[in-house]
C-alpha positions as CSV (number, residue, x, y, z in Angstrom):
1,M,1.3,-19.8,14.8
2,K,1.3,-16.6,16.8
3,K,0.3,-13.6,14.7
4,V,-0.7,-11.0,17.2
5,Y,2.1,-8.6,18.3
6,S,2.1,-6.0,21.0
7,D,2.9,-3.0,18.7
8,A,4.2,-2.0,15.3
9,Q,7.9,-2.1,16.3
10,A,7.5,-5.6,17.5
11,A,5.6,-6.8,14.5
12,L,8.2,-5.3,12.2
13,E,11.2,-6.8,14.0
14,G,13.6,-8.7,11.7
15,L,11.6,-7.7,8.5
16,L,13.1,-4.3,7.6
17,H,16.3,-3.6,5.7
18,D,17.6,-1.0,3.5
19,N,16.7,-0.9,-0.2
20,M,13.6,-3.1,0.2
21,L,10.3,-2.9,-1.7
22,I,7.2,-2.1,0.4
23,A,3.6,-2.4,-0.8
24,S,1.5,0.0,1.3
25,G,-2.3,0.1,1.3
26,G,-4.4,3.2,1.5
27,F,-6.0,5.8,-0.7
28,G,-5.3,9.5,0.3
29,L,-5.7,9.4,4.0
30,C,-8.2,6.6,4.0
31,G,-7.1,3.2,5.3
32,L,-3.4,4.1,5.8
33,P,-1.3,1.8,8.0
34,E,-0.3,4.7,10.1
35,R,1.3,2.9,13.1
36,L,3.4,0.7,10.7
37,L,4.6,3.6,8.7
38,D,5.6,5.4,11.8
39,A,7.6,2.3,13.1
40,I,9.4,2.1,9.6
41,R,10.3,5.8,9.8
42,D,11.6,5.3,13.4
43,S,13.6,2.2,12.4
44,G,15.9,4.4,10.2
45,V,15.9,2.1,7.2
46,S,16.7,3.9,3.9
47,G,16.7,3.6,0.1
48,L,13.1,2.3,0.2
49,T,10.8,1.7,-2.7
50,F,7.2,2.2,-2.1
51,A,4.3,0.7,-4.2
52,S,1.2,2.7,-3.1
53,N,-1.6,4.5,-4.8
54,N,-0.1,7.8,-3.5
55,A,2.4,9.2,-1.1
56,G,0.1,10.7,1.5
57,I,0.3,14.4,2.1
58,D,3.0,16.5,3.7
59,G,3.5,15.1,7.2
60,E,1.0,12.2,6.8
61,G,1.4,8.6,5.4
62,I,4.4,8.0,3.3
63,G,4.9,11.7,3.3
64,K,6.5,11.2,6.7
65,L,9.2,9.0,5.3
66,L,9.7,11.5,2.4
67,R,10.6,14.2,5.0
68,T,13.2,12.0,6.5
69,K,14.7,11.1,3.0
70,Q,14.2,7.3,3.5
71,V,12.3,6.8,0.3
72,K,14.3,6.3,-2.9
73,K,11.5,5.5,-5.3
74,M,7.8,5.8,-5.6
75,I,5.6,3.5,-7.7
76,A,2.4,5.4,-7.6
77,S,-0.7,6.6,-9.5
78,Y,-1.3,9.9,-7.9
79,V,1.0,12.4,-6.0
80,G,-0.6,15.7,-6.5
81,E,-1.1,16.7,-2.8
82,N,2.4,16.3,-1.6
83,K,4.7,19.4,-1.8
84,E,7.8,17.5,-0.5
85,F,7.2,14.8,-3.1
86,E,7.2,17.5,-5.7
87,R,10.3,19.2,-4.4
88,Q,12.2,16.0,-4.3
89,F,11.2,14.9,-7.7
90,L,12.0,18.1,-9.4
91,A,15.4,18.2,-7.6
92,G,16.3,14.7,-8.8
93,E,16.2,13.3,-5.3
94,L,13.3,10.9,-5.8
95,E,12.7,8.4,-8.6
96,V,9.1,8.1,-9.7
97,E,7.4,5.4,-11.7
98,F,3.9,6.6,-12.5
99,C,1.3,3.8,-13.0
100,P,-2.4,4.1,-13.9
101,Q,-4.5,3.4,-10.8
102,G,-6.3,0.3,-12.1
103,T,-3.0,-1.0,-13.6
104,L,-1.4,-0.5,-10.2
105,A,-4.1,-2.4,-8.4
106,E,-3.8,-5.3,-11.0
107,R,0.0,-5.4,-10.7
108,M,-0.4,-5.9,-6.9
109,R,-3.2,-8.5,-7.4
110,S,-1.1,-10.2,-10.1
111,G,1.9,-10.4,-7.7
112,G,-0.3,-12.0,-5.1
113,A,-1.5,-14.6,-7.5
114,G,2.0,-15.4,-8.7
115,I,1.5,-13.8,-12.1
116,P,4.7,-12.2,-13.3
117,G,3.1,-10.0,-16.0
118,F,0.0,-9.2,-17.9
119,Y,-1.0,-7.1,-21.0
120,T,-3.3,-4.1,-20.8
121,K,-4.5,-1.6,-23.2
122,T,-4.3,1.2,-20.6
123,G,-1.4,3.5,-21.4
124,V,-1.0,2.5,-25.1
125,G,0.4,5.5,-27.1
126,T,1.4,7.4,-23.9
127,Q,4.6,7.8,-21.9
128,V,3.4,4.8,-19.8
129,A,4.2,2.6,-22.7
130,Q,7.8,3.7,-23.2
131,G,10.2,0.9,-22.9
132,K,7.5,-1.8,-22.5
133,D,6.8,-4.8,-24.7
134,I,3.8,-4.2,-27.0
135,K,1.7,-7.0,-28.4
136,N,-1.2,-7.0,-30.8
137,F,-4.3,-8.9,-29.9
138,D,-7.2,-9.1,-32.4
139,G,-6.0,-5.8,-34.0
140,E,-5.5,-3.9,-30.8
141,D,-2.2,-3.1,-29.1
142,Y,-1.5,-3.9,-25.5
143,I,1.4,-3.2,-23.3
144,L,3.1,-5.6,-20.8
145,E,2.9,-4.7,-17.2
146,R,4.9,-6.5,-14.5
147,G,3.3,-8.0,-11.3
148,I,4.5,-6.5,-8.1
149,F,6.4,-8.8,-5.7
150,A,7.1,-6.8,-2.6
151,D,9.6,-7.8,0.2
152,L,6.9,-6.5,2.7
153,A,3.2,-5.5,2.6
154,I,1.7,-3.3,5.2
155,V,-2.0,-2.7,5.4
156,K,-4.7,-1.3,7.6
157,A,-8.1,-3.0,8.2
158,W,-11.0,-2.5,10.5
159,K,-11.3,-5.8,12.3
160,A,-9.4,-9.0,12.5
161,D,-9.5,-12.3,14.3
162,E,-6.4,-13.8,15.9
163,S,-5.8,-16.0,12.8
164,G,-5.4,-12.8,10.7
165,N,-8.7,-12.9,8.8
166,L,-9.4,-9.3,8.0
167,V,-12.5,-7.2,7.4
168,F,-12.2,-3.7,5.9
169,R,-14.7,-0.9,6.4
170,K,-16.3,0.5,3.4
171,T,-13.9,2.5,1.0
172,A,-11.0,1.8,3.3
173,R,-10.6,-1.6,1.7
174,N,-9.2,0.3,-1.5
175,F,-5.6,-0.8,-2.2
176,N,-5.3,-2.7,1.1
177,Q,-6.6,-5.9,-0.3
178,P,-4.4,-6.3,-3.3
179,A,-1.3,-4.8,-1.5
180,A,-1.7,-7.4,1.3
181,T,-1.4,-10.3,-1.1
182,C,1.8,-9.2,-3.0
183,G,4.2,-9.2,-0.2
184,K,6.4,-12.0,0.9
185,I,5.3,-10.9,4.4
186,C,2.1,-9.0,5.2
187,V,1.8,-7.1,8.5
188,A,-1.6,-5.7,9.2
189,E,-2.9,-3.1,11.8
190,V,-6.5,-3.1,12.8
191,E,-8.8,-1.2,15.1
192,E,-10.1,-4.4,16.8
193,I,-8.8,-8.0,17.2
194,V,-11.5,-10.6,18.2
195,P,-11.1,-14.3,18.9
196,T,-10.8,-16.8,16.1
197,G,-14.2,-17.9,15.0
198,S,-15.9,-14.7,16.0
199,L,-16.1,-13.3,12.4
200,D,-18.8,-14.4,9.9
201,A,-16.9,-16.4,7.4
202,D,-18.9,-14.7,4.5
203,A,-17.9,-11.3,5.8
204,I,-14.1,-11.9,5.6
205,H,-12.5,-9.7,3.0
206,L,-9.0,-11.1,3.3
207,P,-8.2,-14.7,4.4
208,G,-5.7,-15.0,7.3
209,I,-3.3,-17.0,5.1
210,Y,-2.1,-13.8,3.5
211,V,-1.5,-12.2,7.0
212,Q,1.6,-13.2,9.0
213,R,1.7,-10.5,11.6
214,L,-1.0,-8.4,13.2
215,I,-1.4,-5.5,15.7
216,C,-4.2,-3.4,17.2
217,G,-3.4,0.1,16.5
218,A,-6.4,1.7,18.0
219,P,-7.4,4.4,18.9
220,Y,-7.2,6.3,15.6
221,D,-7.9,9.9,14.7
222,K,-10.1,10.3,11.6
223,K,-8.0,12.6,9.3
224,I,-9.6,14.5,6.6
225,E,-7.7,15.5,3.5
226,F,-9.8,18.4,2.4
227,R,-12.4,19.6,5.0
228,T,-15.4,20.9,3.2
229,I,-18.3,22.5,5.3
230,R,-21.6,23.8,4.5
231,E,-22.3,27.4,5.4
232,R,-25.0,28.0,7.9
233,A,-28.3,29.2,6.7
């Protein structure tokens, strides 16, 4: 089965449609599937729901699709660095489902494992629990959270082989690993593609069985969300 495609547009061909749910990896500007997000924006699909830790920043990541009004709903844990997100939310133009960070990761992981729901203590007694089933286990209340089953997962990795086995680099693994598993189809972009068998089996972070399509998106610019420098002595 051929998994390697020439570019993001080719890799997404036939997969995109209006009103779909997309699970996207990344944390801040770290590990964002930049090429795939650009291709989704350029495709013109709309009414999208994104499940992602955050919505990027203005003009970066999912923030690019917010500016073009292609996003209908965000399922996210942190959105504090995106002014356009704030404007659309306050204007009633964007639906937001806030989800605690660990819960969001587990919702993706559960979807990937075929688990439709799980109980967690996180969020009990807060707005997060509103409208959700509550059960008592051993004298403690827990709320029911649903697993995420996305139409499409898009992720960014450091290296892949031609079979789609992925290796992430350091903290860029973040939400990419659970996001990749919860999509009906997973498309990955990487910095380098090597022949099958070139990667140490013990170093593989995500088996290729989860990845259906793959592109090499290099070269990448290393974007820094908050640049902090030390004053010269």
